[in-house]
PyMOL Python script that loads the backbone (N, CA, C, O; Angstrom):
from pymol import cmd

cmd.read_pdbstr("""\
ATOM      1  N   MET A   1      29.603 -33.269  17.612  1.00  0.00           N
ATOM      2  CA  MET A   1      28.551 -32.677  18.404  1.00  0.00           C
ATOM      3  C   MET A   1      27.786 -31.659  17.560  1.00  0.00           C
ATOM      4  O   MET A   1      28.387 -30.887  16.813  1.00  0.00           O
ATOM      5  N   ILE A   2      26.501 -31.663  17.678  1.00  0.00           N
ATOM      6  CA  ILE A   2      25.668 -30.698  16.958  1.00  0.00           C
ATOM      7  C   ILE A   2      25.590 -29.417  17.781  1.00  0.00           C
ATOM      8  O   ILE A   2      25.313 -29.427  18.981  1.00  0.00           O
ATOM      9  N   ARG A   3      25.847 -28.318  17.085  1.00  0.00           N
ATOM     10  CA  ARG A   3      25.787 -27.014  17.754  1.00  0.00           C
ATOM     11  C   ARG A   3      24.794 -26.123  17.026  1.00  0.00           C
ATOM     12  O   ARG A   3      24.705 -26.133  15.799  1.00  0.00           O
ATOM     13  N   LYS A   4      24.062 -25.364  17.797  1.00  0.00           N
ATOM     14  CA  LYS A   4      23.117 -24.407  17.234  1.00  0.00           C
ATOM     15  C   LYS A   4      23.840 -23.080  17.054  1.00  0.00           C
ATOM     16  O   LYS A   4      24.496 -22.593  17.974  1.00  0.00           O
ATOM     17  N   ARG A   5      23.719 -22.504  15.883  1.00  0.00           N
ATOM     18  CA  ARG A   5      24.347 -21.231  15.551  1.00  0.00           C
ATOM     19  C   ARG A   5      23.273 -20.242  15.128  1.00  0.00           C
ATOM     20  O   ARG A   5      22.255 -20.628  14.554  1.00  0.00           O
ATOM     21  N   SER A   6      23.498 -18.984  15.410  1.00  0.00           N
ATOM     22  CA  SER A   6      22.587 -17.925  14.963  1.00  0.00           C
ATOM     23  C   SER A   6      23.331 -17.029  13.998  1.00  0.00           C
ATOM     24  O   SER A   6      24.527 -16.778  14.146  1.00  0.00           O
ATOM     25  N   ILE A   7      22.596 -16.549  13.002  1.00  0.00           N
ATOM     26  CA  ILE A   7      23.198 -15.700  11.974  1.00  0.00           C
ATOM     27  C   ILE A   7      22.125 -14.758  11.456  1.00  0.00           C
ATOM     28  O   ILE A   7      20.937 -15.079  11.504  1.00  0.00           O
ATOM     29  N   THR A   8      22.532 -13.610  10.967  1.00  0.00           N
ATOM     30  CA  THR A   8      21.589 -12.669  10.370  1.00  0.00           C
ATOM     31  C   THR A   8      21.628 -12.836   8.858  1.00  0.00           C
ATOM     32  O   THR A   8      22.675 -12.670   8.234  1.00  0.00           O
ATOM     33  N   LEU A   9      20.479 -13.164   8.274  1.00  0.00           N
ATOM     34  CA  LEU A   9      20.338 -13.310   6.830  1.00  0.00           C
ATOM     35  C   LEU A   9      19.248 -12.374   6.352  1.00  0.00           C
ATOM     36  O   LEU A   9      18.102 -12.457   6.796  1.00  0.00           O
ATOM     37  N   HIS A  10      19.609 -11.492   5.452  1.00  0.00           N
ATOM     38  CA  HIS A  10      18.643 -10.559   4.880  1.00  0.00           C
ATOM     39  C   HIS A  10      17.947  -9.735   5.959  1.00  0.00           C
ATOM     40  O   HIS A  10      16.752  -9.452   5.868  1.00  0.00           O
ATOM     41  N   GLY A  11      18.712  -9.353   6.983  1.00  0.00           N
ATOM     42  CA  GLY A  11      18.180  -8.516   8.048  1.00  0.00           C
ATOM     43  C   GLY A  11      17.391  -9.243   9.116  1.00  0.00           C
ATOM     44  O   GLY A  11      16.847  -8.606  10.018  1.00  0.00           O
ATOM     45  N   HIS A  12      17.314 -10.560   9.037  1.00  0.00           N
ATOM     46  CA  HIS A  12      16.560 -11.331  10.028  1.00  0.00           C
ATOM     47  C   HIS A  12      17.477 -12.352  10.685  1.00  0.00           C
ATOM     48  O   HIS A  12      18.309 -12.981  10.032  1.00  0.00           O
ATOM     49  N   ARG A  13      17.306 -12.498  11.987  1.00  0.00           N
ATOM     50  CA  ARG A  13      18.076 -13.517  12.707  1.00  0.00           C
ATOM     51  C   ARG A  13      17.444 -14.879  12.450  1.00  0.00           C
ATOM     52  O   ARG A  13      16.225 -15.042  12.504  1.00  0.00           O
ATOM     53  N   THR A  14      18.303 -15.846  12.170  1.00  0.00           N
ATOM     54  CA  THR A  14      17.850 -17.225  12.003  1.00  0.00           C
ATOM     55  C   THR A  14      18.894 -18.123  12.625  1.00  0.00           C
ATOM     56  O   THR A  14      20.014 -17.692  12.895  1.00  0.00           O
ATOM     57  N   SER A  15      18.535 -19.348  12.847  1.00  0.00           N
ATOM     58  CA  SER A  15      19.496 -20.272  13.443  1.00  0.00           C
ATOM     59  C   SER A  15      19.529 -21.559  12.639  1.00  0.00           C
ATOM     60  O   SER A  15      18.593 -21.896  11.914  1.00  0.00           O
ATOM     61  N   PHE A  16      20.638 -22.263  12.795  1.00  0.00           N
ATOM     62  CA  PHE A  16      20.803 -23.576  12.177  1.00  0.00           C
ATOM     63  C   PHE A  16      21.620 -24.435  13.118  1.00  0.00           C
ATOM     64  O   PHE A  16      22.351 -23.928  13.969  1.00  0.00           O
ATOM     65  N   SER A  17      21.488 -25.725  12.959  1.00  0.00           N
ATOM     66  CA  SER A  17      22.224 -26.673  13.794  1.00  0.00           C
ATOM     67  C   SER A  17      22.942 -27.653  12.884  1.00  0.00           C
ATOM     68  O   SER A  17      22.312 -28.362  12.099  1.00  0.00           O
ATOM     69  N   VAL A  18      24.267 -27.691  12.994  1.00  0.00           N
ATOM     70  CA  VAL A  18      25.060 -28.651  12.223  1.00  0.00           C
ATOM     71  C   VAL A  18      26.177 -29.182  13.109  1.00  0.00           C
ATOM     72  O   VAL A  18      26.571 -28.553  14.091  1.00  0.00           O
ATOM     73  N   GLU A  19      26.670 -30.338  12.740  1.00  0.00           N
ATOM     74  CA  GLU A  19      27.792 -30.937  13.445  1.00  0.00           C
ATOM     75  C   GLU A  19      29.060 -30.121  13.177  1.00  0.00           C
ATOM     76  O   GLU A  19      29.186 -29.469  12.141  1.00  0.00           O
ATOM     77  N   ASP A  20      29.990 -30.172  14.127  1.00  0.00           N
ATOM     78  CA  ASP A  20      31.229 -29.400  14.007  1.00  0.00           C
ATOM     79  C   ASP A  20      31.983 -29.649  12.700  1.00  0.00           C
ATOM     80  O   ASP A  20      32.471 -28.684  12.110  1.00  0.00           O
ATOM     81  N   PRO A  21      32.107 -30.896  12.212  1.00  0.00           N
ATOM     82  CA  PRO A  21      32.832 -31.085  10.944  1.00  0.00           C
ATOM     83  C   PRO A  21      32.168 -30.355   9.762  1.00  0.00           C
ATOM     84  O   PRO A  21      32.867 -29.864   8.876  1.00  0.00           O
ATOM     85  N   PHE A  22      30.847 -30.281   9.741  1.00  0.00           N
ATOM     86  CA  PHE A  22      30.167 -29.538   8.684  1.00  0.00           C
ATOM     87  C   PHE A  22      30.438 -28.041   8.828  1.00  0.00           C
ATOM     88  O   PHE A  22      30.678 -27.349   7.839  1.00  0.00           O
ATOM     89  N   LEU A  23      30.397 -27.554  10.052  1.00  0.00           N
ATOM     90  CA  LEU A  23      30.667 -26.144  10.297  1.00  0.00           C
ATOM     91  C   LEU A  23      32.086 -25.795   9.871  1.00  0.00           C
ATOM     92  O   LEU A  23      32.308 -24.772   9.223  1.00  0.00           O
ATOM     93  N   ASP A  24      33.046 -26.639  10.230  1.00  0.00           N
ATOM     94  CA  ASP A  24      34.438 -26.397   9.850  1.00  0.00           C
ATOM     95  C   ASP A  24      34.596 -26.364   8.332  1.00  0.00           C
ATOM     96  O   ASP A  24      35.307 -25.514   7.796  1.00  0.00           O
ATOM     97  N   GLU A  25      33.933 -27.289   7.644  1.00  0.00           N
ATOM     98  CA  GLU A  25      34.040 -27.345   6.189  1.00  0.00           C
ATOM     99  C   GLU A  25      33.373 -26.139   5.539  1.00  0.00           C
ATOM    100  O   GLU A  25      33.886 -25.615   4.551  1.00  0.00           O
ATOM    101  N   LEU A  26      32.255 -25.695   6.068  1.00  0.00           N
ATOM    102  CA  LEU A  26      31.604 -24.493   5.544  1.00  0.00           C
ATOM    103  C   LEU A  26      32.535 -23.284   5.662  1.00  0.00           C
ATOM    104  O   LEU A  26      32.622 -22.473   4.740  1.00  0.00           O
ATOM    105  N   LYS A  27      33.217 -23.168   6.777  1.00  0.00           N
ATOM    106  CA  LYS A  27      34.164 -22.062   6.961  1.00  0.00           C
ATOM    107  C   LYS A  27      35.318 -22.160   5.966  1.00  0.00           C
ATOM    108  O   LYS A  27      35.762 -21.148   5.424  1.00  0.00           O
ATOM    109  N   THR A  28      35.800 -23.371   5.727  1.00  0.00           N
ATOM    110  CA  THR A  28      36.891 -23.581   4.764  1.00  0.00           C
ATOM    111  C   THR A  28      36.448 -23.206   3.357  1.00  0.00           C
ATOM    112  O   THR A  28      37.179 -22.529   2.633  1.00  0.00           O
ATOM    113  N   ILE A  29      35.255 -23.642   2.968  1.00  0.00           N
ATOM    114  CA  ILE A  29      34.726 -23.333   1.635  1.00  0.00           C
ATOM    115  C   ILE A  29      34.579 -21.820   1.472  1.00  0.00           C
ATOM    116  O   ILE A  29      34.947 -21.266   0.437  1.00  0.00           O
ATOM    117  N   ALA A  30      34.049 -21.165   2.478  1.00  0.00           N
ATOM    118  CA  ALA A  30      33.885 -19.707   2.414  1.00  0.00           C
ATOM    119  C   ALA A  30      35.244 -19.040   2.214  1.00  0.00           C
ATOM    120  O   ALA A  30      35.387 -18.156   1.369  1.00  0.00           O
ATOM    121  N   ARG A  31      36.229 -19.459   2.982  1.00  0.00           N
ATOM    122  CA  ARG A  31      37.569 -18.872   2.881  1.00  0.00           C
ATOM    123  C   ARG A  31      38.158 -19.092   1.485  1.00  0.00           C
ATOM    124  O   ARG A  31      38.727 -18.170   0.901  1.00  0.00           O
ATOM    125  N   LYS A  32      38.025 -20.310   0.948  1.00  0.00           N
ATOM    126  CA  LYS A  32      38.565 -20.622  -0.386  1.00  0.00           C
ATOM    127  C   LYS A  32      37.886 -19.803  -1.477  1.00  0.00           C
ATOM    128  O   LYS A  32      38.507 -19.480  -2.489  1.00  0.00           O
ATOM    129  N   ARG A  33      36.630 -19.472  -1.280  1.00  0.00           N
ATOM    130  CA  ARG A  33      35.878 -18.688  -2.271  1.00  0.00           C
ATOM    131  C   ARG A  33      36.027 -17.185  -2.063  1.00  0.00           C
ATOM    132  O   ARG A  33      35.514 -16.390  -2.850  1.00  0.00           O
ATOM    133  N   GLY A  34      36.726 -16.804  -1.009  1.00  0.00           N
ATOM    134  CA  GLY A  34      36.902 -15.387  -0.721  1.00  0.00           C
ATOM    135  C   GLY A  34      35.645 -14.723  -0.199  1.00  0.00           C
ATOM    136  O   GLY A  34      35.433 -13.526  -0.391  1.00  0.00           O
ATOM    137  N   LEU A  35      34.808 -15.520   0.470  1.00  0.00           N
ATOM    138  CA  LEU A  35      33.548 -15.016   1.024  1.00  0.00           C
ATOM    139  C   LEU A  35      33.609 -15.011   2.537  1.00  0.00           C
ATOM    140  O   LEU A  35      34.380 -15.751   3.148  1.00  0.00           O
ATOM    141  N   SER A  36      32.790 -14.170   3.128  1.00  0.00           N
ATOM    142  CA  SER A  36      32.607 -14.278   4.573  1.00  0.00           C
ATOM    143  C   SER A  36      31.743 -15.508   4.836  1.00  0.00           C
ATOM    144  O   SER A  36      31.036 -15.988   3.949  1.00  0.00           O
ATOM    145  N   PHE A  37      31.809 -15.996   6.037  1.00  0.00           N
ATOM    146  CA  PHE A  37      30.985 -17.140   6.406  1.00  0.00           C
ATOM    147  C   PHE A  37      29.506 -16.798   6.203  1.00  0.00           C
ATOM    148  O   PHE A  37      28.748 -17.602   5.660  1.00  0.00           O
ATOM    149  N   ALA A  38      29.102 -15.606   6.640  1.00  0.00           N
ATOM    150  CA  ALA A  38      27.700 -15.190   6.511  1.00  0.00           C
ATOM    151  C   ALA A  38      27.283 -15.099   5.045  1.00  0.00           C
ATOM    152  O   ALA A  38      26.149 -15.444   4.711  1.00  0.00           O
ATOM    153  N   ALA A  39      28.175 -14.643   4.164  1.00  0.00           N
ATOM    154  CA  ALA A  39      27.843 -14.537   2.743  1.00  0.00           C
ATOM    155  C   ALA A  39      27.621 -15.916   2.125  1.00  0.00           C
ATOM    156  O   ALA A  39      26.708 -16.100   1.321  1.00  0.00           O
ATOM    157  N   LEU A  40      28.457 -16.884   2.504  1.00  0.00           N
ATOM    158  CA  LEU A  40      28.263 -18.243   1.987  1.00  0.00           C
ATOM    159  C   LEU A  40      26.940 -18.816   2.472  1.00  0.00           C
ATOM    160  O   LEU A  40      26.197 -19.412   1.692  1.00  0.00           O
ATOM    161  N   ILE A  41      26.646 -18.643   3.735  1.00  0.00           N
ATOM    162  CA  ILE A  41      25.383 -19.156   4.284  1.00  0.00           C
ATOM    163  C   ILE A  41      24.206 -18.494   3.572  1.00  0.00           C
ATOM    164  O   ILE A  41      23.211 -19.153   3.271  1.00  0.00           O
ATOM    165  N   ALA A  42      24.317 -17.203   3.304  1.00  0.00           N
ATOM    166  CA  ALA A  42      23.243 -16.489   2.596  1.00  0.00           C
ATOM    167  C   ALA A  42      23.047 -17.053   1.188  1.00  0.00           C
ATOM    168  O   ALA A  42      21.912 -17.220   0.743  1.00  0.00           O
ATOM    169  N   GLU A  43      24.152 -17.351   0.480  1.00  0.00           N
ATOM    170  CA  GLU A  43      24.042 -17.941  -0.866  1.00  0.00           C
ATOM    171  C   GLU A  43      23.333 -19.296  -0.814  1.00  0.00           C
ATOM    172  O   GLU A  43      22.465 -19.588  -1.636  1.00  0.00           O
ATOM    173  N   ILE A  44      23.715 -20.109   0.158  1.00  0.00           N
ATOM    174  CA  ILE A  44      23.093 -21.431   0.300  1.00  0.00           C
ATOM    175  C   ILE A  44      21.615 -21.272   0.637  1.00  0.00           C
ATOM    176  O   ILE A  44      20.767 -21.983   0.098  1.00  0.00           O
ATOM    177  N   ASP A  45      21.316 -20.341   1.525  1.00  0.00           N
ATOM    178  CA  ASP A  45      19.924 -20.102   1.922  1.00  0.00           C
ATOM    179  C   ASP A  45      19.084 -19.671   0.722  1.00  0.00           C
ATOM    180  O   ASP A  45      17.952 -20.127   0.562  1.00  0.00           O
ATOM    181  N   GLU A  46      19.631 -18.798  -0.119  1.00  0.00           N
ATOM    182  CA  GLU A  46      18.886 -18.295  -1.281  1.00  0.00           C
ATOM    183  C   GLU A  46      18.626 -19.387  -2.314  1.00  0.00           C
ATOM    184  O   GLU A  46      17.639 -19.326  -3.046  1.00  0.00           O
ATOM    185  N   SER A  47      19.504 -20.380  -2.376  1.00  0.00           N
ATOM    186  CA  SER A  47      19.362 -21.401  -3.420  1.00  0.00           C
ATOM    187  C   SER A  47      18.631 -22.657  -2.941  1.00  0.00           C
ATOM    188  O   SER A  47      18.376 -23.565  -3.733  1.00  0.00           O
ATOM    189  N   ARG A  48      18.298 -22.712  -1.671  1.00  0.00           N
ATOM    190  CA  ARG A  48      17.658 -23.934  -1.169  1.00  0.00           C
ATOM    191  C   ARG A  48      16.171 -23.965  -1.519  1.00  0.00           C
ATOM    192  O   ARG A  48      15.527 -22.921  -1.622  1.00  0.00           O
ATOM    193  N   PRO A  49      15.633 -25.172  -1.700  1.00  0.00           N
ATOM    194  CA  PRO A  49      14.189 -25.291  -1.956  1.00  0.00           C
ATOM    195  C   PRO A  49      13.379 -24.764  -0.765  1.00  0.00           C
ATOM    196  O   PRO A  49      13.816 -24.848   0.382  1.00  0.00           O
ATOM    197  N   LEU A  50      12.226 -24.237  -1.048  1.00  0.00           N
ATOM    198  CA  LEU A  50      11.391 -23.665   0.004  1.00  0.00           C
ATOM    199  C   LEU A  50      10.959 -24.695   1.040  1.00  0.00           C
ATOM    200  O   LEU A  50      10.689 -24.342   2.188  1.00  0.00           O
ATOM    201  N   ASP A  51      10.891 -25.969   0.644  1.00  0.00           N
ATOM    202  CA  ASP A  51      10.427 -26.996   1.579  1.00  0.00           C
ATOM    203  C   ASP A  51      11.559 -27.643   2.379  1.00  0.00           C
ATOM    204  O   ASP A  51      11.336 -28.642   3.064  1.00  0.00           O
ATOM    205  N   SER A  52      12.777 -27.083   2.299  1.00  0.00           N
ATOM    206  CA  SER A  52      13.878 -27.647   3.084  1.00  0.00           C
ATOM    207  C   SER A  52      14.305 -26.650   4.154  1.00  0.00           C
ATOM    208  O   SER A  52      14.127 -25.441   4.008  1.00  0.00           O
ATOM    209  N   ASN A  53      14.866 -27.178   5.219  1.00  0.00           N
ATOM    210  CA  ASN A  53      15.339 -26.280   6.266  1.00  0.00           C
ATOM    211  C   ASN A  53      16.805 -25.939   6.034  1.00  0.00           C
ATOM    212  O   ASN A  53      17.512 -26.646   5.317  1.00  0.00           O
ATOM    213  N   LEU A  54      17.247 -24.866   6.640  1.00  0.00           N
ATOM    214  CA  LEU A  54      18.600 -24.364   6.423  1.00  0.00           C
ATOM    215  C   LEU A  54      19.654 -25.370   6.857  1.00  0.00           C
ATOM    216  O   LEU A  54      20.650 -25.552   6.157  1.00  0.00           O
ATOM    217  N   SER A  55      19.461 -26.024   7.984  1.00  0.00           N
ATOM    218  CA  SER A  55      20.446 -26.986   8.475  1.00  0.00           C
ATOM    219  C   SER A  55      20.682 -28.107   7.465  1.00  0.00           C
ATOM    220  O   SER A  55      21.824 -28.478   7.195  1.00  0.00           O
ATOM    221  N   SER A  56      19.608 -28.638   6.918  1.00  0.00           N
ATOM    222  CA  SER A  56      19.727 -29.691   5.904  1.00  0.00           C
ATOM    223  C   SER A  56      20.395 -29.156   4.647  1.00  0.00           C
ATOM    224  O   SER A  56      21.241 -29.829   4.059  1.00  0.00           O
ATOM    225  N   ALA A  57      20.023 -27.958   4.234  1.00  0.00           N
ATOM    226  CA  ALA A  57      20.614 -27.363   3.037  1.00  0.00           C
ATOM    227  C   ALA A  57      22.119 -27.191   3.200  1.00  0.00           C
ATOM    228  O   ALA A  57      22.873 -27.393   2.248  1.00  0.00           O
ATOM    229  N   LEU A  58      22.557 -26.824   4.389  1.00  0.00           N
ATOM    230  CA  LEU A  58      23.996 -26.656   4.628  1.00  0.00           C
ATOM    231  C   LEU A  58      24.726 -27.996   4.531  1.00  0.00           C
ATOM    232  O   LEU A  58      25.790 -28.083   3.919  1.00  0.00           O
ATOM    233  N   ARG A  59      24.164 -29.020   5.125  1.00  0.00           N
ATOM    234  CA  ARG A  59      24.794 -30.344   5.055  1.00  0.00           C
ATOM    235  C   ARG A  59      24.852 -30.851   3.613  1.00  0.00           C
ATOM    236  O   ARG A  59      25.872 -31.384   3.177  1.00  0.00           O
ATOM    237  N   LEU A  60      23.758 -30.683   2.882  1.00  0.00           N
ATOM    238  CA  LEU A  60      23.724 -31.133   1.490  1.00  0.00           C
ATOM    239  C   LEU A  60      24.701 -30.346   0.626  1.00  0.00           C
ATOM    240  O   LEU A  60      25.286 -30.901  -0.304  1.00  0.00           O
ATOM    241  N   PHE A  61      24.883 -29.079   0.916  1.00  0.00           N
ATOM    242  CA  PHE A  61      25.853 -28.268   0.188  1.00  0.00           C
ATOM    243  C   PHE A  61      27.259 -28.828   0.381  1.00  0.00           C
ATOM    244  O   PHE A  61      28.006 -28.982  -0.586  1.00  0.00           O
ATOM    245  N   VAL A  62      27.618 -29.130   1.615  1.00  0.00           N
ATOM    246  CA  VAL A  62      28.946 -29.696   1.894  1.00  0.00           C
ATOM    247  C   VAL A  62      29.100 -31.039   1.182  1.00  0.00           C
ATOM    248  O   VAL A  62      30.152 -31.324   0.610  1.00  0.00           O
ATOM    249  N   LEU A  63      28.066 -31.852   1.218  1.00  0.00           N
ATOM    250  CA  LEU A  63      28.116 -33.144   0.533  1.00  0.00           C
ATOM    251  C   LEU A  63      28.355 -32.953  -0.964  1.00  0.00           C
ATOM    252  O   LEU A  63      29.185 -33.646  -1.551  1.00  0.00           O
ATOM    253  N   ARG A  64      27.641 -32.030  -1.577  1.00  0.00           N
ATOM    254  CA  ARG A  64      27.832 -31.775  -3.017  1.00  0.00           C
ATOM    255  C   ARG A  64      29.245 -31.292  -3.314  1.00  0.00           C
ATOM    256  O   ARG A  64      29.840 -31.689  -4.316  1.00  0.00           O
ATOM    257  N   GLU A  65      29.780 -30.445  -2.456  1.00  0.00           N
ATOM    258  CA  GLU A  65      31.150 -29.962  -2.640  1.00  0.00           C
ATOM    259  C   GLU A  65      32.148 -31.117  -2.598  1.00  0.00           C
ATOM    260  O   GLU A  65      33.069 -31.175  -3.413  1.00  0.00           O
ATOM    261  N   PHE A  66      31.965 -32.032  -1.653  1.00  0.00           N
ATOM    262  CA  PHE A  66      32.862 -33.183  -1.548  1.00  0.00           C
ATOM    263  C   PHE A  66      32.710 -34.108  -2.751  1.00  0.00           C
ATOM    264  O   PHE A  66      33.700 -34.610  -3.283  1.00  0.00           O
ATOM    265  N   LYS A  67      31.475 -34.329  -3.177  1.00  0.00           N
ATOM    266  CA  LYS A  67      31.252 -35.187  -4.345  1.00  0.00           C
ATOM    267  C   LYS A  67      31.921 -34.592  -5.583  1.00  0.00           C
ATOM    268  O   LYS A  67      32.528 -35.313  -6.376  1.00  0.00           O
ATOM    269  N   GLN A  68      31.807 -33.294  -5.741  1.00  0.00           N
ATOM    270  CA  GLN A  68      32.430 -32.640  -6.881  1.00  0.00           C
ATOM    271  C   GLN A  68      33.949 -32.770  -6.814  1.00  0.00           C
ATOM    272  O   GLN A  68      34.597 -33.013  -7.832  1.00  0.00           O
ATOM    273  N   ALA A  69      34.516 -32.612  -5.630  1.00  0.00           N
ATOM    274  CA  ALA A  69      35.966 -32.742  -5.471  1.00  0.00           C
ATOM    275  C   ALA A  69      36.423 -34.161  -5.799  1.00  0.00           C
ATOM    276  O   ALA A  69      37.466 -34.344  -6.427  1.00  0.00           O
ATOM    277  N   VAL A  70      35.657 -35.163  -5.384  1.00  0.00           N
ATOM    278  CA  VAL A  70      35.994 -36.555  -5.678  1.00  0.00           C
ATOM    279  C   VAL A  70      35.920 -36.803  -7.181  1.00  0.00           C
ATOM    280  O   VAL A  70      36.809 -37.437  -7.749  1.00  0.00           O
ATOM    281  N   GLU A  71      34.873 -36.310  -7.822  1.00  0.00           N
ATOM    282  CA  GLU A  71      34.734 -36.493  -9.270  1.00  0.00           C
ATOM    283  C   GLU A  71      35.889 -35.849 -10.023  1.00  0.00           C
ATOM    284  O   GLU A  71      36.402 -36.430 -10.979  1.00  0.00           O
ATOM    285  N   GLU A  72      36.303 -34.661  -9.606  1.00  0.00           N
ATOM    286  CA  GLU A  72      37.429 -33.990 -10.256  1.00  0.00           C
ATOM    287  C   GLU A  72      38.720 -34.766 -10.044  1.00  0.00           C
ATOM    288  O   GLU A  72      39.536 -34.875 -10.960  1.00  0.00           O
ATOM    289  N   ALA A  73      38.912 -35.303  -8.853  1.00  0.00           N
ATOM    290  CA  ALA A  73      40.106 -36.098  -8.575  1.00  0.00           C
ATOM    291  C   ALA A  73      40.108 -37.378  -9.402  1.00  0.00           C
ATOM    292  O   ALA A  73      41.150 -37.788  -9.913  1.00  0.00           O
ATOM    293  N   GLU A  74      38.949 -38.006  -9.533  1.00  0.00           N
ATOM    294  CA  GLU A  74      38.852 -39.231 -10.345  1.00  0.00           C
ATOM    295  C   GLU A  74      39.167 -38.939 -11.802  1.00  0.00           C
ATOM    296  O   GLU A  74      39.835 -39.737 -12.458  1.00  0.00           O
ATOM    297  N   GLU A  75      38.699 -37.813 -12.320  1.00  0.00           N
ATOM    298  CA  GLU A  75      38.984 -37.444 -13.700  1.00  0.00           C
ATOM    299  C   GLU A  75      40.480 -37.271 -13.913  1.00  0.00           C
ATOM    300  O   GLU A  75      41.014 -37.691 -14.939  1.00  0.00           O
ATOM    301  N   LYS A  76      41.154 -36.659 -12.956  1.00  0.00           N
ATOM    302  CA  LYS A  76      42.603 -36.475 -13.065  1.00  0.00           C
ATOM    303  C   LYS A  76      43.323 -37.816 -13.057  1.00  0.00           C
ATOM    304  O   LYS A  76      44.285 -38.012 -13.800  1.00  0.00           O
ATOM    305  N   VAL A  77      42.864 -38.729 -12.228  1.00  0.00           N
ATOM    306  CA  VAL A  77      43.481 -40.052 -12.157  1.00  0.00           C
ATOM    307  C   VAL A  77      43.280 -40.792 -13.473  1.00  0.00           C
ATOM    308  O   VAL A  77      44.194 -41.467 -13.947  1.00  0.00           O
ATOM    309  N   LEU A  78      42.109 -40.674 -14.061  1.00  0.00           N
ATOM    310  CA  LEU A  78      41.827 -41.349 -15.328  1.00  0.00           C
ATOM    311  C   LEU A  78      42.668 -40.779 -16.469  1.00  0.00           C
ATOM    312  O   LEU A  78      42.953 -41.486 -17.435  1.00  0.00           O
ATOM    313  N   GLU A  79      43.063 -39.526 -16.371  1.00  0.00           N
ATOM    314  CA  GLU A  79      43.898 -38.909 -17.396  1.00  0.00           C
ATOM    315  C   GLU A  79      45.352 -39.365 -17.294  1.00  0.00           C
ATOM    316  O   GLU A  79      46.060 -39.365 -18.301  1.00  0.00           O
ATOM    317  N   ARG A  80      45.805 -39.743 -16.134  1.00  0.00           N
ATOM    318  CA  ARG A  80      47.217 -40.087 -15.922  1.00  0.00           C
ATOM    319  C   ARG A  80      47.688 -41.307 -16.697  1.00  0.00           C
ATOM    320  O   ARG A  80      48.796 -41.265 -17.231  1.00  0.00           O
ATOM    321  N   PRO A  81      46.923 -42.394 -16.798  1.00  0.00           N
ATOM    322  CA  PRO A  81      47.441 -43.544 -17.542  1.00  0.00           C
ATOM    323  C   PRO A  81      47.800 -43.204 -18.984  1.00  0.00           C
ATOM    324  O   PRO A  81      48.767 -43.747 -19.520  1.00  0.00           O
ATOM    325  N   ALA A  82      47.052 -42.331 -19.611  1.00  0.00           N
ATOM    326  CA  ALA A  82      47.365 -41.933 -20.982  1.00  0.00           C
ATOM    327  C   ALA A  82      48.720 -41.239 -21.025  1.00  0.00           C
ATOM    328  O   ALA A  82      49.498 -41.446 -21.956  1.00  0.00           O
ATOM    329  N   GLU A  83      48.999 -40.434 -20.038  1.00  0.00           N
ATOM    330  CA  GLU A  83      50.293 -39.759 -19.968  1.00  0.00           C
ATOM    331  C   GLU A  83      51.408 -40.753 -19.700  1.00  0.00           C
ATOM    332  O   GLU A  83      52.511 -40.598 -20.224  1.00  0.00           O
ATOM    333  N   ALA A  84      51.141 -41.768 -18.896  1.00  0.00           N
ATOM    334  CA  ALA A  84      52.161 -42.753 -18.541  1.00  0.00           C
ATOM    335  C   ALA A  84      52.522 -43.638 -19.723  1.00  0.00           C
ATOM    336  O   ALA A  84      53.625 -44.182 -19.769  1.00  0.00           O
ATOM    337  N   ASN A  85      51.610 -43.791 -20.683  1.00  0.00           N
ATOM    338  CA  ASN A  85      51.867 -44.640 -21.839  1.00  0.00           C
ATOM    339  C   ASN A  85      52.700 -43.956 -22.910  1.00  0.00           C
ATOM    340  O   ASN A  85      53.088 -44.593 -23.889  1.00  0.00           O
ATOM    341  N   VAL A  86      52.976 -42.689 -22.742  1.00  0.00           N
ATOM    342  CA  VAL A  86      53.790 -41.976 -23.720  1.00  0.00           C
ATOM    343  C   VAL A  86      55.212 -42.502 -23.614  1.00  0.00           C
ATOM    344  O   VAL A  86      55.814 -42.475 -22.540  1.00  0.00           O
ATOM    345  N   GLN A  87      55.753 -42.986 -24.747  1.00  0.00           N
ATOM    346  CA  GLN A  87      57.104 -43.537 -24.770  1.00  0.00           C
ATOM    347  C   GLN A  87      58.101 -42.385 -24.768  1.00  0.00           C
ATOM    348  O   GLN A  87      57.943 -41.401 -25.490  1.00  0.00           O
ATOM    349  N   ARG A  88      59.081 -42.525 -23.981  1.00  0.00           N
ATOM    350  CA  ARG A  88      60.137 -41.526 -23.931  1.00  0.00           C
ATOM    351  C   ARG A  88      61.393 -42.119 -24.550  1.00  0.00           C
ATOM    352  O   ARG A  88      61.638 -43.323 -24.476  1.00  0.00           O
ATOM    353  N   ASN A  89      62.162 -41.264 -25.148  1.00  0.00           N
ATOM    354  CA  ASN A  89      63.420 -41.726 -25.721  1.00  0.00           C
ATOM    355  C   ASN A  89      64.405 -42.006 -24.592  1.00  0.00           C
ATOM    356  O   ASN A  89      64.654 -41.142 -23.751  1.00  0.00           O
ATOM    357  N   PRO A  90      64.962 -43.208 -24.574  1.00  0.00           N
ATOM    358  CA  PRO A  90      65.927 -43.501 -23.513  1.00  0.00           C
ATOM    359  C   PRO A  90      67.192 -42.680 -23.706  1.00  0.00           C
ATOM    360  O   PRO A  90      67.615 -42.399 -24.827  1.00  0.00           O
ATOM    361  N   VAL A  91      67.765 -42.314 -22.605  1.00  0.00           N
ATOM    362  CA  VAL A  91      69.011 -41.552 -22.629  1.00  0.00           C
ATOM    363  C   VAL A  91      70.152 -42.552 -22.721  1.00  0.00           C
ATOM    364  O   VAL A  91      70.219 -43.497 -21.935  1.00  0.00           O
ATOM    365  N   SER A  92      71.044 -42.348 -23.672  1.00  0.00           N
ATOM    366  CA  SER A  92      72.171 -43.280 -23.852  1.00  0.00           C
ATOM    367  C   SER A  92      73.400 -42.803 -23.169  1.00  0.00           C
ATOM    368  O   SER A  92      74.434 -43.469 -23.223  1.00  0.00           O
TER     369      SER A  92
END
""", "prot")
cmd.dss("prot")
cmd.show_as("cartoon", "prot")
cmd.util.cbc("prot")
cmd.orient("prot")
């Protein structure tokens, strides 16, 4: 369900509308980074293009975070076969 939220950014009230899973993930990301929810939203707002709206910027931010996590996981998986090919001395 899409919910409308209000937040104060740079001394001004603004609102955004995102689906609950995006909102939950934004809160998780903020917590992992040691930021308040409002601070994370402010960072995203400051970095978004002028021609985009805040709601879209928030969704795209979550998407980029997930893509980065997938890429990092894939890199780790690709490193494992090299480790698995290392011959170990059998125990007698």
